[in-house]
Backbone as a printed PyTorch tensor [residue, N CA C, xyz], in Angstrom:
tensor([[[  9.8890,  16.6150,  -4.9430],
         [ 10.7030,  15.3600,  -5.0310],
         [  9.2150,  14.5200,  -4.3550]],

        [[  9.2870,  15.5000,  -3.6910],
         [  7.7650,  14.6100,  -2.8140],
         [  6.4640,  14.5870,  -3.3570]],

        [[  6.5850,  15.6230,  -4.5850],
         [  5.2570,  15.1340,  -5.2500],
         [  5.1740,  14.2050,  -6.2290]],

        [[  6.9620,  13.7940,  -6.5140],
         [  6.9500,  11.8150,  -6.6460],
         [  6.6180,  10.9000,  -6.1690]],

        [[  6.6200,  10.3840,  -4.7440],
         [  6.4570,  10.1800,  -3.5510],
         [  4.8670,   9.6440,  -3.7120]],

        [[  4.4600,  11.1790,  -3.5590],
         [  2.6800,  10.9210,  -3.2010],
         [  2.3740,  10.1540,  -4.8580]],

        [[  2.9370,  10.3810,  -5.1880],
         [  2.0120,  10.0710,  -6.9010],
         [  2.4490,   8.3790,  -7.0350]],

        [[  3.4650,   7.9950,  -6.5740],
         [  3.7400,   6.4110,  -6.2580],
         [  2.6680,   6.1300,  -5.1910]],

        [[  2.8500,   6.6370,  -4.0700],
         [  2.3130,   6.2940,  -2.9150],
         [  0.6690,   5.9000,  -3.7860]],

        [[  0.2940,   6.9180,  -4.2430],
         [ -1.3030,   7.0720,  -4.4510],
         [ -1.7810,   5.9400,  -5.7680]],

        [[ -0.2090,   5.8230,  -6.4610],
         [ -0.7380,   4.4670,  -7.0910],
         [ -0.9460,   3.2720,  -6.1690]],

        [[  0.3640,   3.0990,  -6.0040],
         [  0.4120,   1.7570,  -4.7770],
         [ -0.7810,   1.6020,  -4.3030]],

        [[ -1.5600,   2.6220,  -3.2910],
         [ -2.6890,   2.3030,  -2.7430],
         [ -3.8550,   1.9520,  -3.7580]],

        [[ -3.7830,   2.7390,  -4.3270],
         [ -5.1520,   1.6700,  -5.9660],
         [ -4.9820,   0.4540,  -6.6120]],

        [[ -3.9760,   0.2570,  -6.8910],
         [ -3.1110,  -0.8270,  -6.7920],
         [ -3.4760,  -2.2800,  -5.4850]],

        [[ -3.6450,  -1.8750,  -4.8370],
         [ -3.3700,  -3.1400,  -3.5780],
         [ -5.0790,  -2.9670,  -3.5570]],

        [[ -6.2260,  -1.3680,  -3.3980],
         [ -7.3060,  -1.7660,  -3.5090],
         [ -7.9420,  -2.2590,  -4.4630]],

        [[ -7.1820,  -2.0560,  -5.6620],
         [ -8.3690,  -3.2070,  -6.8360],
         [ -7.6120,  -4.3610,  -6.5010]],

        [[ -6.9180,  -4.5480,  -5.9600],
         [ -5.7460,  -5.5650,  -5.8740],
         [ -6.9620,  -6.7430,  -4.8540]],

        [[ -7.1320,  -6.2120,  -4.0230],
         [ -8.0320,  -6.6770,  -2.6090],
         [ -9.5610,  -6.5290,  -3.1980]],

        [[ -9.8470,  -5.5360,  -3.8270],
         [-11.1410,  -6.0300,  -4.3750],
         [-11.4670,  -7.2410,  -5.1320]],

        [[-10.3480,  -7.1460,  -6.0700],
         [-10.6900,  -8.7370,  -7.4040],
         [-10.7550,  -9.7200,  -6.3080]],

        [[ -9.7240,  -9.9240,  -4.9700],
         [ -9.9140, -10.9070,  -4.1360],
         [-11.4560, -11.7740,  -3.4330]],

        [[-11.7140, -10.5950,  -2.9140],
         [-12.7670, -10.5380,  -2.3670],
         [-14.1560, -10.7980,  -3.4150]],

        [[-14.0010, -10.4700,  -4.3680],
         [-15.2480, -10.9990,  -5.4210],
         [-14.7870, -12.5420,  -5.8310]],

        [[-13.4450, -12.4260,  -6.5430],
         [-12.9380, -13.8550,  -6.3900],
         [-14.1500, -14.8710,  -5.4400]],

        [[-12.9820, -14.5660,  -3.6290],
         [-13.6090, -15.3220,  -3.0780],
         [-15.4490, -15.9040,  -2.9800]],

        [[-15.7080, -14.6630,  -3.2260],
         [-17.5810, -14.6880,  -2.6370],
         [-17.8180, -15.5840,  -3.9290]],

        [[-17.2130, -15.7910,  -5.0600],
         [-17.8530, -16.6680,  -5.9660],
         [-17.1730, -17.6530,  -5.8700]],

        [[-16.0190, -18.0400,  -5.0600],
         [-15.6820, -18.9810,  -5.5310],
         [-17.0550, -19.8310,  -3.8550]],

        [[-17.4170, -18.8000,  -3.0180],
         [-18.0620, -19.3920,  -2.4270],
         [-19.2480, -19.7440,  -2.3010]],

        [[-20.0160, -18.8880,  -3.1200],
         [-21.1970, -19.5280,  -4.0240],
         [-21.5080, -20.2950,  -5.0340]],

        [[-19.8980, -20.4530,  -6.0650],
         [-20.0360, -21.6760,  -6.6040],
         [-18.6000, -22.2830,  -6.5820]],

        [[-18.5690, -23.6530,  -5.8920],
         [-17.4270, -23.5610,  -5.4550],
         [-16.5730, -24.7280,  -6.8430]],

        [[-17.3430, -24.6960,  -7.2910],
         [-16.6750, -26.1100,  -8.7380],
         [-16.3030, -25.4990, -10.0850]],

        [[-17.3240, -24.2350, -10.2020],
         [-16.7860, -22.9980, -11.5350],
         [-15.3340, -22.6000, -11.3050]],

        [[-15.2450, -21.7090, -12.7600],
         [-13.5140, -21.8230, -12.5260],
         [-13.9260, -19.9540, -12.0730]],

        [[-12.7600, -19.5580, -11.8570],
         [-13.0640, -18.1180, -11.2790],
         [-13.9130, -17.3170, -11.9470]],

        [[-14.3520, -16.3250, -11.3150],
         [-15.2600, -14.7860, -11.9970],
         [-14.7500, -14.3670, -13.3320]],

        [[-13.6250, -13.7370, -12.8160],
         [-12.7870, -13.3200, -13.7300],
         [-11.2940, -13.4670, -14.4150]],

        [[-10.6770, -14.1730, -12.6170],
         [ -9.4550, -14.9040, -13.0310],
         [ -9.3090, -16.6510, -13.0180]],

        [[ -9.4840, -16.8470, -14.4450],
         [ -9.2010, -18.4790, -14.7060],
         [ -8.1510, -19.0370, -13.5830]],

        [[ -8.4340, -19.3170, -11.7540],
         [ -7.4940, -19.5520, -11.6020],
         [ -6.5740, -20.7690, -11.2420]],

        [[ -7.3010, -22.5900, -11.6780],
         [ -7.2360, -23.7180, -11.9500],
         [ -6.0650, -23.4370, -13.1490]],

        [[ -6.5310, -22.1990, -14.4300],
         [ -5.2070, -22.0010, -15.3420],
         [ -3.7370, -21.7890, -14.6260]],

        [[ -4.1160, -20.9680, -13.9510],
         [ -3.0720, -19.9560, -13.0850],
         [ -2.1680, -20.7170, -12.3410]],

        [[ -3.3710, -21.2180, -11.0950],
         [ -2.4890, -23.0520, -10.5860],
         [ -1.6660, -23.5640, -11.3850]],

        [[ -1.8150, -24.2660, -12.6000],
         [ -1.5480, -25.1610, -13.3530],
         [ -0.4220, -24.3910, -14.2350]],

        [[ -0.1020, -23.2500, -14.6510],
         [  1.1570, -22.7490, -15.4540],
         [  2.0700, -22.2450, -14.2400]],

        [[  1.6860, -21.9080, -12.8530],
         [  2.6520, -21.4040, -11.8220],
         [  3.0040, -22.9630, -11.2930]],

        [[  2.3460, -23.6590, -10.9040],
         [  2.8810, -25.3320, -10.6980],
         [  4.0060, -26.4100, -11.8430]],

        [[  3.9290, -25.3270, -12.9200],
         [  4.9150, -26.0730, -13.7030],
         [  6.3160, -25.4850, -13.8630]],

        [[  6.2700, -24.0200, -12.7130],
         [  8.0580, -23.2110, -12.8560],
         [  8.4710, -23.4400, -11.5740]],

        [[  9.7670, -23.5790, -11.5060],
         [ 10.7520, -23.5670, -10.7100],
         [ 11.7470, -22.2100, -10.3760]],

        [[ 12.1270, -22.4670,  -9.1200],
         [ 12.5710, -21.4550,  -8.4240],
         [ 13.2680, -20.7040,  -9.2600]],

        [[ 14.5400, -21.7950, -10.2760],
         [ 15.7080, -22.0310, -11.1280],
         [ 15.2510, -21.4910, -12.6490]],

        [[ 13.8810, -21.2000, -12.9940],
         [ 13.3990, -21.3400, -14.2400],
         [ 13.7380, -19.8620, -14.2180]],

        [[ 14.8030, -19.0590, -15.7230],
         [ 14.8130, -18.0040, -15.9790],
         [ 13.5050, -17.1300, -15.6290]],

        [[ 12.0700, -17.0630, -16.0400],
         [ 11.3210, -15.9130, -15.8110],
         [ 11.2080, -15.6210, -14.1670]],

        [[ 11.4380, -16.6900, -13.1730],
         [ 11.3950, -16.2610, -11.5230],
         [ 12.1100, -15.8380, -11.4540]],

        [[ 13.7880, -16.2770, -12.4720],
         [ 14.2010, -15.0260, -11.3720],
         [ 14.7750, -13.9780, -12.2910]],

        [[ 13.9380, -13.6600, -13.8460],
         [ 13.5150, -12.3760, -14.0000],
         [ 12.9520, -11.5710, -13.3980]],

        [[ 11.4910, -12.3840, -12.5920],
         [ 11.2190, -11.4490, -11.8350],
         [ 11.4710, -10.9500, -10.8290]],

        [[ 12.6250, -11.4650, -10.0840],
         [ 12.7240, -11.4660,  -8.8170],
         [ 13.6880,  -9.9670,  -8.6920]],

        [[ 14.5680, -10.1780,  -9.8870],
         [ 15.4320,  -9.1940,  -9.7650],
         [ 15.0150,  -7.8380, -10.1900]],

        [[ 13.7510,  -7.7050, -10.8570],
         [ 13.0240,  -6.3990, -11.1780],
         [ 12.2870,  -6.7310, -10.4590]],

        [[ 11.3340,  -7.6830,  -9.5830],
         [ 11.1380,  -6.5910,  -8.1270],
         [ 12.3770,  -6.1750,  -7.6520]],

        [[ 13.2860,  -6.1220,  -7.5390],
         [ 14.2710,  -6.1580,  -6.5590],
         [ 14.8780,  -4.8670,  -6.6750]],

        [[ 14.8460,  -4.5660,  -8.2310],
         [ 15.2160,  -3.5090,  -8.8260],
         [ 14.2750,  -1.8860,  -8.6650]],

        [[ 12.9160,  -2.9250,  -8.5300],
         [ 11.6920,  -1.3500,  -8.2330],
         [ 11.8170,  -1.4350,  -6.6830]],

        [[ 11.7310,  -1.9070,  -6.1690],
         [ 11.8210,  -1.9210,  -4.7460],
         [ 13.6630,  -1.0360,  -3.9180]],

        [[ 14.4640,  -1.1700,  -5.1390],
         [ 15.4510,  -0.5080,  -4.8090],
         [ 15.8420,   1.0610,  -4.9600]],

        [[ 14.6870,   1.2260,  -6.1460],
         [ 14.4970,   2.4660,  -7.0190],
         [ 13.1600,   2.9790,  -6.1320]],

        [[ 11.9640,   3.1010,  -5.2700],
         [ 11.1460,   3.1870,  -4.8820],
         [ 11.9840,   3.5620,  -2.9100]],

        [[ 13.0880,   2.6240,  -2.2460],
         [ 13.8080,   3.5100,  -1.4310],
         [ 14.4400,   4.5840,  -1.7270]],

        [[ 15.1720,   5.0390,  -2.5870],
         [ 16.2330,   5.8810,  -2.9490],
         [ 15.2670,   7.5370,  -3.1320]],

        [[ 14.1250,   6.8160,  -3.7040],
         [ 12.7990,   7.9900,  -4.1170],
         [ 13.0500,   8.0420,  -2.6190]],

        [[ 11.8750,   7.3010,  -2.0800],
         [ 11.4330,   8.2190,  -0.8600],
         [ 12.3240,   8.5110,   0.4970]],

        [[ 13.9690,   7.8380,   0.4110],
         [ 14.7610,   8.6280,   0.8280],
         [ 15.2960,   9.7670,   0.5550]],

        [[ 15.0590,  10.3260,  -0.3350],
         [ 15.7280,  11.5710,  -0.8630],
         [ 14.2910,  12.1970,  -1.0070]],

        [[ 13.3420,  12.0940,  -0.6720],
         [ 12.2120,  13.1710,  -0.4750],
         [ 12.3050,  13.3260,   0.7610]],

        [[ 12.4690,  13.9450,   1.4520],
         [ 12.2460,  13.9360,   3.2720],
         [ 12.1720,  15.6790,   3.2470]],

        [[ 11.6420,  15.5630,   4.7530],
         [ 11.9750,  16.9880,   4.5930],
         [ 12.3510,  18.1960,   4.4970]],

        [[ 12.5460,  19.1570,   3.8200],
         [ 13.5170,  20.3510,   3.8760],
         [ 13.4900,  21.5280,   4.8730]],

        [[ 14.4650,  21.4630,   5.9020],
         [ 14.4770,  21.9890,   7.1650],
         [ 15.8730,  22.6340,   7.1040]],

        [[ 15.8590,  24.0590,   7.8640],
         [ 16.8190,  24.3310,   8.2230],
         [ 17.4790,  24.0710,   9.7740]],

        [[ 17.8760,  23.8110,   9.9080],
         [ 18.3350,  23.4180,  11.5900],
         [ 18.4810,  25.0320,  12.2770]],

        [[ 18.2700,  24.6790,  13.4670],
         [ 18.4660,  26.3280,  14.3020],
         [ 19.4630,  25.8080,  15.1960]],

        [[ 20.3210,  26.7730,  16.1700],
         [ 20.9490,  26.2670,  17.2300],
         [ 19.8230,  26.2020,  18.1510]],

        [[ 20.3550,  24.1260,  19.0280],
         [ 19.1370,  24.2520,  19.9450],
         [ 19.0250,  25.0910,  21.2450]],

        [[ 18.0090,  25.5470,  21.8470],
         [ 18.1800,  26.6220,  23.2860],
         [ 18.5800,  25.1090,  24.1290]],

        [[ 18.2130,  24.0640,  24.7020],
         [ 18.6960,  22.7650,  25.3310],
         [ 19.6330,  21.4470,  24.5890]],

        [[ 19.7430,  20.9210,  25.3630],
         [ 20.7180,  19.1370,  24.4320],
         [ 19.4390,  18.8170,  24.3900]],

        [[ 18.4370,  18.4540,  25.1450],
         [ 17.3000,  18.1850,  24.5030],
         [ 16.2520,  18.4580,  24.1180]],

        [[ 16.5770,  19.5060,  23.0500],
         [ 15.1530,  20.5580,  22.5900],
         [ 16.0470,  20.4210,  21.1080]],

        [[ 15.3770,  20.1570,  19.9340],
         [ 15.6160,  20.1570,  18.8210],
         [ 14.5220,  21.4140,  18.1680]],

        [[ 15.8580,  22.4500,  17.5310],
         [ 14.7750,  23.2880,  16.4590],
         [ 14.7590,  23.5580,  15.3940]],

        [[ 13.9270,  23.5240,  14.0720],
         [ 13.8100,  23.7210,  13.1310],
         [ 12.9300,  24.8230,  12.3000]],

        [[ 12.9840,  25.2450,  11.0850],
         [ 12.4000,  26.2610,  10.1210],
         [ 12.7070,  25.9690,   8.8870]],

        [[ 10.7270,  25.2300,   8.2940],
         [ 11.1110,  24.5060,   7.1290],
         [ 11.5660,  26.0330,   5.8060]],

        [[ 11.6940,  25.4470,   5.0690],
         [ 11.8930,  26.5870,   4.0250],
         [ 11.1010,  27.6460,   3.0820]],

        [[  9.6040,  27.5160,   3.3540],
         [  9.0930,  28.2840,   3.1200],
         [  8.6650,  29.1380,   4.4150]],

        [[  9.1630,  28.8330,   5.6060],
         [  8.9330,  29.8770,   6.7690],
         [  9.8760,  31.5380,   6.7020]],

        [[ 11.3930,  30.4850,   6.3110],
         [ 12.2330,  31.5240,   6.0060],
         [ 12.2520,  32.3640,   4.7750]],

        [[ 11.8430,  32.0250,   3.9600],
         [ 11.5820,  32.8080,   2.9200],
         [  9.9490,  33.7770,   3.0320]],

        [[  9.3260,  33.3260,   3.5090],
         [  7.6940,  34.2580,   3.8570],
         [  8.5690,  35.8400,   4.9740]],

        [[  9.5740,  35.2360,   5.7290],
         [ 10.1140,  36.3270,   7.2440],
         [ 11.1780,  36.9180,   6.4480]],

        [[ 11.7000,  37.1890,   5.0870],
         [ 12.5290,  37.7730,   4.0250],
         [ 11.5620,  38.2530,   3.4250]],

        [[ 10.6930,  37.8570,   2.9690],
         [  9.8030,  38.3970,   1.8020],
         [  9.0420,  39.5850,   2.5060]],

        [[  8.6420,  39.4190,   4.0080],
         [  7.7830,  40.0720,   4.5460],
         [  8.6320,  41.7060,   4.6440]],

        [[  9.5280,  41.1320,   5.3340],
         [ 10.9160,  42.2600,   5.1110],
         [ 11.4060,  42.9850,   4.5910]],

        [[ 11.1800,  42.7670,   2.9620],
         [ 12.1040,  42.9180,   1.6490],
         [ 10.9100,  43.6300,   1.4580]],

        [[  9.0480,  43.8310,   1.3300],
         [  8.5690,  44.0860,   1.0760],
         [  8.4630,  45.5980,   1.7190]],

        [[  8.5990,  45.5670,   2.9780],
         [  8.2640,  46.9310,   3.7540],
         [  9.2460,  47.6830,   3.3090]],

        [[ 10.1160,  47.8010,   2.4860],
         [ 11.3310,  48.1370,   1.8130],
         [ 10.9600,  49.2780,   1.1910]],

        [[ 10.7780,  51.1760,   1.2090],
         [ 10.3970,  51.7680,   0.0380],
         [ 10.8590,  51.2450,  -0.6920]],

        [[ 10.0490,  51.6720,  -2.2070],
         [ 10.6260,  51.2550,  -3.2270],
         [ 10.5670,  49.9910,  -4.3770]],

        [[  9.5630,  49.8500,  -3.0750],
         [  9.4760,  47.8880,  -3.6250],
         [  7.9730,  47.7900,  -4.0300]],

        [[  7.7560,  47.6600,  -5.5580],
         [  6.2370,  47.3880,  -5.2780],
         [  5.4890,  45.6230,  -5.0430]],

        [[  6.8300,  44.5250,  -5.8390],
         [  6.2080,  43.5240,  -4.8300],
         [  7.5730,  42.8870,  -5.0570]],

        [[  7.6140,  41.7660,  -4.4900],
         [  9.1010,  41.1740,  -4.3450],
         [  8.2540,  39.0800,  -4.0920]],

        [[  9.2970,  38.6850,  -4.7310],
         [  8.9320,  37.0470,  -4.2020],
         [ 10.1720,  35.9720,  -4.1030]],

        [[ 10.4680,  35.1110,  -2.8400],
         [ 11.3430,  34.8440,  -2.5320],
         [ 11.0080,  33.4930,  -2.0940]],

        [[ 12.0540,  32.6010,  -2.9950],
         [ 12.5010,  30.9510,  -2.4940],
         [ 13.7120,  31.1420,  -2.1100]],

        [[ 13.9350,  30.0360,  -1.0440],
         [ 14.5470,  29.7170,  -0.3920],
         [ 15.2680,  27.9960,  -0.2360]],

        [[ 16.2400,  27.5080,  -0.7710],
         [ 16.4730,  27.1310,  -1.5300],
         [ 17.5890,  25.6810,   0.0220]],

        [[ 18.3200,  25.0560,  -0.2600],
         [ 18.9790,  24.4530,   1.0450],
         [ 21.0850,  25.1340,   0.7380]],

        [[ 21.0080,  26.2080,   0.1620],
         [ 22.1250,  26.6410,   0.2270],
         [ 21.9800,  28.2460,   0.1320]],

        [[ 20.7920,  28.7710,  -0.4390],
         [ 20.8730,  30.2320,  -1.1840],
         [ 19.2600,  30.3770,  -0.9570]],

        [[ 19.6960,  32.0220,  -0.3040],
         [ 17.6240,  32.7680,  -0.2260],
         [ 17.6910,  33.5520,  -1.4590]],

        [[ 17.1510,  33.0810,  -2.5240],
         [ 16.9570,  34.5990,  -3.6330],
         [ 15.7240,  35.1450,  -3.7390]],

        [[ 16.2470,  36.2920,  -4.2150],
         [ 15.1050,  37.1970,  -4.0580],
         [ 14.7290,  38.1480,  -4.6510]],

        [[ 13.3050,  38.0230,  -5.6260],
         [ 13.1190,  38.9580,  -6.7380],
         [ 12.4200,  40.1180,  -6.0890]],

        [[ 12.8800,  41.4640,  -6.6700],
         [ 11.8000,  42.0240,  -6.6040],
         [ 11.7100,  43.4140,  -7.5720]],

        [[ 10.4250,  43.6790,  -7.2600],
         [  9.9600,  44.6830,  -8.7170],
         [ 10.3980,  45.7970,  -8.1870]],

        [[ 10.8170,  46.9780,  -8.7720],
         [ 10.8460,  48.5780,  -8.0630],
         [  9.8790,  48.9860,  -8.5570]],

        [[  9.4160,  49.7520,  -7.4910],
         [  8.2410,  50.5890,  -7.1150],
         [  8.1420,  51.8280,  -8.8720]],

        [[  9.4380,  52.4170,  -8.9950],
         [  9.6720,  53.7580,  -9.9760],
         [ 11.1990,  52.9300, -10.3720]],

        [[ 10.9370,  53.6320, -11.9140],
         [ 12.0130,  53.6750, -12.8430],
         [ 13.9140,  53.4180, -12.6470]],

        [[ 13.8620,  54.2760, -11.8330],
         [ 15.0690,  54.7680, -11.3120],
         [ 15.2090,  53.9930,  -9.9830]],

        [[ 16.0570,  53.4160,  -9.5950],
         [ 15.4940,  52.3180,  -8.4500],
         [ 16.5780,  53.1470,  -7.6230]],

        [[ 17.7060,  53.6400,  -8.3210],
         [ 19.3810,  54.0970,  -6.9530],
         [ 19.8810,  52.3040,  -6.5580]],

        [[ 19.9620,  53.0910,  -4.9890],
         [ 20.7380,  52.0390,  -4.2790],
         [ 19.3890,  51.1430,  -3.3710]],

        [[ 18.2370,  50.9540,  -3.8010],
         [ 17.3900,  49.3410,  -3.9620],
         [ 18.4630,  48.3390,  -3.9010]],

        [[ 18.7080,  47.9150,  -4.8930],
         [ 19.0480,  46.6910,  -4.6720],
         [ 19.6540,  46.6810,  -3.4810]],

        [[ 21.0180,  46.9660,  -2.9460],
         [ 21.7340,  47.4310,  -1.4480],
         [ 20.7100,  46.9600,  -0.6440]],

        [[ 19.7300,  47.8550,  -0.3330],
         [ 18.5810,  48.0690,   0.7330],
         [ 18.6780,  47.0200,   1.1600]],

        [[ 17.9890,  46.1400,  -0.4310],
         [ 17.0280,  45.1850,   0.1850],
         [ 18.0060,  43.8120,  -0.1710]],

        [[ 19.2470,  43.9160,  -0.4690],
         [ 20.4770,  42.6560,   0.1960],
         [ 20.7240,  42.6900,   1.2640]],

        [[ 21.2500,  43.9600,   2.0790],
         [ 20.8220,  44.3670,   3.3900],
         [ 19.9710,  43.7200,   4.2940]],

        [[ 18.9150,  43.9780,   3.7280],
         [ 17.3980,  43.8650,   4.0660],
         [ 17.2310,  42.5130,   4.7770]],

        [[ 17.4170,  41.8390,   3.1820],
         [ 17.6220,  40.5660,   3.4170],
         [ 19.0100,  39.3910,   3.9210]],

        [[ 19.4990,  39.8310,   4.2850],
         [ 20.7370,  39.6670,   4.7170],
         [ 20.5240,  39.9700,   6.0340]],

        [[ 20.2880,  41.2640,   6.7510],
         [ 20.1180,  40.9810,   8.3290],
         [ 19.0830,  40.1210,   8.3650]],

        [[ 18.4580,  39.8160,   7.7070],
         [ 16.7770,  38.5160,   8.5040],
         [ 17.3010,  37.3570,   8.7930]],

        [[ 18.1100,  37.1160,   7.4220],
         [ 18.5150,  35.6270,   7.9010],
         [ 19.6780,  35.4270,   8.9610]],

        [[ 20.7080,  36.6420,   9.2680],
         [ 21.3270,  36.9220,   9.8680],
         [ 20.8750,  36.7570,  11.8100]],

        [[ 19.5760,  37.5140,  11.6040],
         [ 18.7240,  37.4090,  13.2220],
         [ 18.7220,  36.3490,  13.3480]],

        [[ 18.5980,  35.2010,  12.5730],
         [ 17.9010,  33.3290,  12.9810],
         [ 19.6570,  33.1960,  13.4560]],

        [[ 19.0270,  32.4460,  14.4790],
         [ 19.9450,  31.1540,  14.9420],
         [ 20.4400,  30.1430,  14.1910]],

        [[ 20.7530,  30.2250,  12.5290],
         [ 21.1040,  29.0160,  12.2570],
         [ 22.1970,  28.8350,  11.5790]],

        [[ 21.9150,  27.0630,  11.9280],
         [ 23.3660,  26.8480,  11.9900],
         [ 24.5090,  27.0300,  11.2330]],

        [[ 23.4570,  26.7120,   9.7990],
         [ 24.4680,  27.0370,   8.6890],
         [ 23.4120,  28.5780,   7.8530]],

        [[ 24.4840,  29.6000,   7.6190],
         [ 24.2620,  30.5720,   6.8340],
         [ 23.7860,  30.6300,   5.3170]],

        [[ 22.6410,  30.5900,   4.5270],
         [ 22.3000,  30.3750,   3.1200],
         [ 22.8650,  31.8790,   2.5620]],

        [[ 23.1680,  31.6080,   1.4330],
         [ 23.8630,  32.9340,   0.7530],
         [ 22.8370,  33.6160,   0.1450]],

        [[ 22.4650,  35.2710,   0.3340],
         [ 21.4130,  35.7120,  -0.0630],
         [ 21.4940,  36.3990,  -1.5550]],

        [[ 20.6690,  36.3650,  -2.2550],
         [ 20.9590,  36.3850,  -4.1310],
         [ 19.3860,  37.6090,  -4.0320]],

        [[ 19.8270,  38.6880,  -4.5350],
         [ 19.0750,  39.7580,  -4.5570],
         [ 19.0180,  40.3270,  -5.8820]],

        [[ 18.1690,  40.3090,  -6.9590],
         [ 17.6910,  40.5690,  -8.3000],
         [ 16.3960,  41.5500,  -8.1580]],

        [[ 16.8360,  42.6790,  -8.7340],
         [ 15.8630,  44.1910,  -8.4100],
         [ 15.3410,  44.2300, -10.5200]],

        [[ 14.1000,  44.5190, -10.5930],
         [ 13.8120,  44.1130, -11.6410],
         [ 12.5100,  45.7950, -11.8650]],

        [[ 12.7270,  46.7880, -13.4650],
         [ 12.2480,  47.8200, -13.1480],
         [ 10.7980,  47.4000, -13.3330]],

        [[ 10.0010,  48.3270, -13.2690],
         [  8.8490,  48.5610, -13.1140],
         [  8.0590,  48.0060, -14.7110]],

        [[  6.4370,  47.0820, -14.7400],
         [  6.6020,  46.7930, -16.0850],
         [  6.1120,  48.2470, -16.6450]],

        [[  6.1350,  48.4860, -17.6790],
         [  5.1720,  49.7290, -18.1940],
         [  3.5690,  49.0620, -19.0190]],

        [[  2.9260,  50.2390, -18.5910],
         [  1.6920,  49.9300, -18.7210],
         [  1.3810,  50.9900, -20.5340]],

        [[  0.4280,  49.8580, -21.3560],
         [  0.2940,  50.3790, -22.2160],
         [ -0.9790,  51.5340, -22.1470]]])
């Protein structure tokens, strides 16, 4: 979602920059040749066409409705794209402590990868769960899944989180080499 907000912001920034450049070019052209039509935009025709419109005309109302709808959609997208953080217990009333999902995933990942029999692991932390995908070092993994679940739950449990995410662990056998 944050990528979508960044993309929309970049496109709107480019549009505003292009309109600003157009305005500068047209202003300089009008200063250099006061009685000529615009360089890129025929301003007299545009002024005449817009002057014939009233606030009660359907094109004006439809344009206003579309602009309002686009603004509402942009507000909804921007409000849904906030940073996703875990709140920790506050050490003092005036102090707020948070950690982000990537840091939590990194912490759990380091502890999982330190276990015997783990060839590699990837960890993702979401709003309500921490998912560990580990690859066993040997074909017979034994109790590796149980040990990794305990390790991941202990790593999450040691943090003073206000709400504890659910821990899901999956262990895959090593890939065969040809």
